[in-house]
C-alpha positions in Angstrom: -49.3 85.2 42.5 -47.1 84.8 45.6 -44.7 82.0 46.3 -47.0 80.2 48.7 -49.8 79.9 46.1 -47.3 78.6 43.5 -46.1 76.0 46.0 -49.6 74.8 46.6 -50.4 74.6 42.9 -47.2 72.6 42.2 -47.9 70.3 45.2 -51.5 69.6 44.1 -50.3 69.0 40.5 -47.7 66.5 41.7 -50.3 64.7 43.8 -52.6 64.5 40.8 -50.0 63.2 38.5 -48.9 60.6 41.1 -52.5 59.5 41.6 -53.0 59.2 37.8 -50.0 57.0 37.5 -51.1 54.9 40.4 -54.6 54.5 39.0 -53.1 53.5 35.6 -50.9 50.9 37.2 -53.8 49.5 39.3 -56.1 49.4 36.2 -53.5 47.6 34.1 -52.7 45.0 36.7 -56.4 44.5 37.6 -57.4 44.1 34.0 -54.8 41.5 33.4 -55.5 39.5 36.6 -59.3 39.7 36.1 -59.1 38.4 32.5 -56.8 35.6 33.4 -57.7 34.5 36.9 -60.7 32.5 35.7 -58.3 30.2 33.8 -56.0 29.5 36.7 -57.0 25.9 37.5 -54.5 23.3 38.8 -54.5 21.5 35.5 -53.6 24.8 33.7 -50.9 25.8 36.2 -49.2 22.4 36.5 -50.3 20.6 33.3 -48.3 19.9 30.2 -48.9 22.0 27.0 -50.8 20.2 24.2 -49.6 21.0 20.7 -52.5 21.5 18.4 -55.1 20.7 21.1 -57.0 22.8 23.5 -56.8 22.4 27.3 -53.1 22.4 27.7 -51.2 23.7 30.7 -48.1 25.8 31.4 -46.3 23.6 34.0 -42.9 23.3 32.3 -42.8 26.9 31.2 -43.7 28.1 34.7 -40.9 26.0 36.3 -38.4 27.2 33.6 -39.3 30.8 34.4 -38.6 30.3 38.1 -35.4 28.3 37.5 -34.2 30.9 34.9 -34.8 33.6 37.5 -32.7 31.8 40.1 -29.8 31.0 37.8 -29.7 34.5 36.2 -29.7 36.2 39.6 -26.9 33.9 40.8 -24.9 35.0 37.8 -25.8 38.7 37.9 -25.8 39.7 41.6 -22.2 38.9 42.4 -20.9 40.7 39.3 -23.3 43.6 39.6 -22.7 44.3 43.3 -19.0 43.6 42.9 -18.7 46.1 40.1 -20.7 48.6 42.1 -18.3 48.2 45.0 -15.3 48.7 42.7 -16.6 51.8 41.0 -17.7 53.4 44.3 -14.9 52.5 46.6 -11.8 51.5 44.7 -11.8 53.0 41.2 -10.0 56.3 40.7 -11.2 59.1 38.4 -9.4 59.0 35.0 -9.6 57.7 31.5 -9.9 54.0 32.5 -12.9 54.7 34.7 -14.5 56.8 31.9 -14.0 53.9 29.5 -15.7 51.6 32.0 -18.7 53.9 32.5 -19.0 54.3 28.7 -19.1 50.5 28.3 -21.8 50.2 31.0 -23.9 52.9 29.4 -23.5 51.3 26.0 -24.5 47.9 27.4 -27.5 49.4 29.1 -28.8 50.8 25.8 -28.4 47.6 23.8 -31.8 46.2 22.5 -32.5 42.8 24.0 -32.8 41.3 20.5 -29.1 42.3 19.9 -28.1 40.6 23.1 -30.1 37.5 22.0 -28.2 37.4 18.7 -24.9 37.8 20.5 -25.9 34.9 22.8 -26.8 32.9 19.8 -23.3 33.3 18.3 -21.3 33.0 21.5 -23.3 30.9 24.0 -25.2 28.7 21.6 -23.0 28.1 18.6 -19.4 28.9 19.7 -19.6 26.8 22.9 -21.6 24.0 21.2 -24.2 24.0 24.0 -27.1 24.6 21.7 -30.3 26.2 23.1 -30.0 25.8 26.9 -31.2 27.4 30.1 -27.6 28.4 30.9 -27.3 30.3 27.6 -30.5 32.2 28.4 -29.4 33.0 31.9 -26.1 34.4 30.6 -27.9 36.5 28.1 -30.1 37.9 30.8 -27.1 38.5 32.9 -25.7 40.8 30.1 -29.0 42.6 30.0 -29.3 43.1 33.7 -25.7 43.7 34.6 -25.5 47.4 33.7 -28.6 48.5 35.6 -27.6 46.5 38.7 -24.1 47.9 38.6 -25.4 51.5 38.4 -27.9 51.0 41.2 -25.3 49.3 43.4 -22.7 52.0 42.8 -25.1 54.8 43.7 -26.4 52.9 46.7 -23.0 52.1 48.1 -21.6 55.6 47.5 -24.6 57.2 49.2 -24.5 54.7 52.1 -20.8 55.3 52.8 -21.3 59.0 53.5 -21.0 59.6 57.3 -20.4 56.0 58.3 -17.3 55.0 56.4 -15.0 57.3 58.3 -16.4 56.2 61.7 -15.9 52.6 60.9 -12.3 53.1 59.8 -11.6 55.3 62.8 -12.7 52.4 65.1 -10.0 50.2 63.5 -12.0 48.3 60.9 -10.3 47.5 57.6 -11.7 48.9 54.4 -13.2 45.5 53.4 -14.7 45.0 56.8 -16.2 48.4 56.5 -17.7 47.6 53.1 -18.9 44.1 54.1 -20.2 44.8 57.6 -21.3 48.5 57.5 -21.8 49.9 54.0 -23.4 46.9 52.2 -26.1 46.3 54.9 -26.9 50.1 54.9 -27.2 50.1 51.1 -29.2 46.9 51.0 -32.7 48.5 50.4 -31.4 50.4 47.4 -29.5 47.3 46.0 -32.6 45.3 46.5 -34.4 47.7 44.2 -31.9 46.8 41.5 -32.4 43.1 42.1 -36.1 43.4 41.9 -35.8 45.3 38.6 -33.5 42.5 37.3 -36.0 39.9 38.4 -38.8 41.6 36.7 -36.8 41.7 33.5 -36.2 38.0 33.7 -39.9 37.2 34.0 -40.9 39.5 31.1 -38.0 39.0 28.7 -38.7 37.1 25.5 -36.6 38.4 22.6 -33.2 37.4 24.0 -34.4 34.0 25.2 -35.8 33.1 21.7 -32.2 32.8 20.5 -30.6 31.4 23.6 -32.9 29.3 25.7 -35.0 28.1 22.8 -38.7 27.6 22.1 -39.2 24.1 23.4 -39.9 22.8 26.9 -39.2 19.1 27.5 -41.5 17.3 29.9 -40.2 17.5 33.5 -39.8 14.5 35.8 -38.8 15.0 39.4 -38.3 11.3 40.0 -35.4 10.5 42.2 -33.6 8.4 39.6 -33.6 11.3 37.1 -32.5 14.2 39.3 -28.8 13.7 38.5 -29.1 12.7 34.8 -29.3 14.7 31.6 -33.1 14.5 31.8 -33.2 16.3 35.2 -35.4 19.4 35.3 -32.4 21.1 37.0 -30.0 20.4 34.2 -28.6 23.7 32.9 -27.8 22.3 29.5 -31.3 21.7 28.3 -33.8 23.8 26.3 -35.9 25.9 28.6 -38.8 27.8 27.1 -40.0 30.4 29.6 -43.6 31.5 30.1 -43.1 34.9 28.3 -41.7 33.1 25.3 -44.6 30.6 25.4 -47.1 33.4 25.4 -45.5 34.9 22.3 -45.3 31.6 20.5 -48.9 30.5 21.0 -50.3 33.9 20.0 -48.1 34.4 17.0 -47.9 30.9 15.5 -51.5 29.8 16.0 -50.4 26.4 17.2 -53.3 25.9 19.7 -57.0 26.8 19.3 -57.2 28.3 22.8 -54.3 30.7 22.5 -56.3 33.5 24.0 -57.0 31.4 27.1 -53.4 30.5 27.5 -52.3 34.2 26.9 -54.7 35.5 29.5 -53.9 32.9 32.1 -50.2 33.1 31.6 -50.2 36.9 31.7 -52.0 36.8 35.1 -49.5 34.2 36.3 -46.6 36.5 35.3 -48.1 39.5 37.1 -48.7 37.4 40.3 -45.2 36.0 40.0 -43.7 39.5 39.8 -45.7 40.7 42.7 -44.8 37.7 44.9 -41.1 38.1 44.0 -41.2 41.8 44.9 -42.8 41.0 48.2 -40.5 38.1 49.0 -37.4 40.2 48.1 -38.5 43.1 50.2 -39.1 40.8 53.2 -35.7 39.2 52.9 -34.0 42.5 52.4 -35.7 44.0 55.5 -34.6 41.0 57.6 -31.0 41.4 56.4 -31.1 45.1 57.0 -32.5 44.8 60.5 -30.0 42.1 61.4 -27.0 44.2 60.5 -28.4 47.5 61.7 -29.3 46.2 65.2 -33.1 46.5 64.7 -35.7 44.0 65.8 
């Protein structure tokens, strides 16, 4: 068998494997959405859960998931991208850098349940906050920080090749080069890390059981409550997310229509992840075109 035949065989094999993975993904997403879409009524999406009764909704849990996503990314993105900038542009090879990389790899391998127990000891008990949305967001930040740091470091290092010297030669400072040239060029790759972090926020349950809690107080967006402790935007309140609620209703048998809630909530989670990916890609492309001179 000559080299051309081998190349064709490996090429066809690669396409077949890619098609199988794509079909598996489409089948999984389609199955979840088809099973759950029939339950997606306004009363289910925006309604309050009913303990011990059928017909409840997921309104508070859905809001908590979105709010948890925003707060967690606000915490994670500056530290993750900042660490990536340091490791790729400022850190020097040596023992200190090796220790940092070892710590990042160790953090990336931690099970989420371990991070949840750490959050329980530090963010819940030591601070005296109790089960709060902020505690859950900090725990998710610990989970997502290693992966976002590695993605940002690789993206910035690859983007700086060929353009860093040109920018410095034109008189730009090192920080101006990073901020105005390298970061916009690396934005598509960094955005991939942000999307992965966002997907982890939507799907995480183990760490949030011990930090954000398993209760979702009723939400009131009345103007007189927006700046009180009862405000939905209060960071120091329990915040059961949708993934935690799915686990709770299917494991504790607290509602008779747990299957309906599980199917509908799973479909909502899939749709939320798809919309978040699309929205993040659009925003990232706008930023990239603005800084790269495209239209």
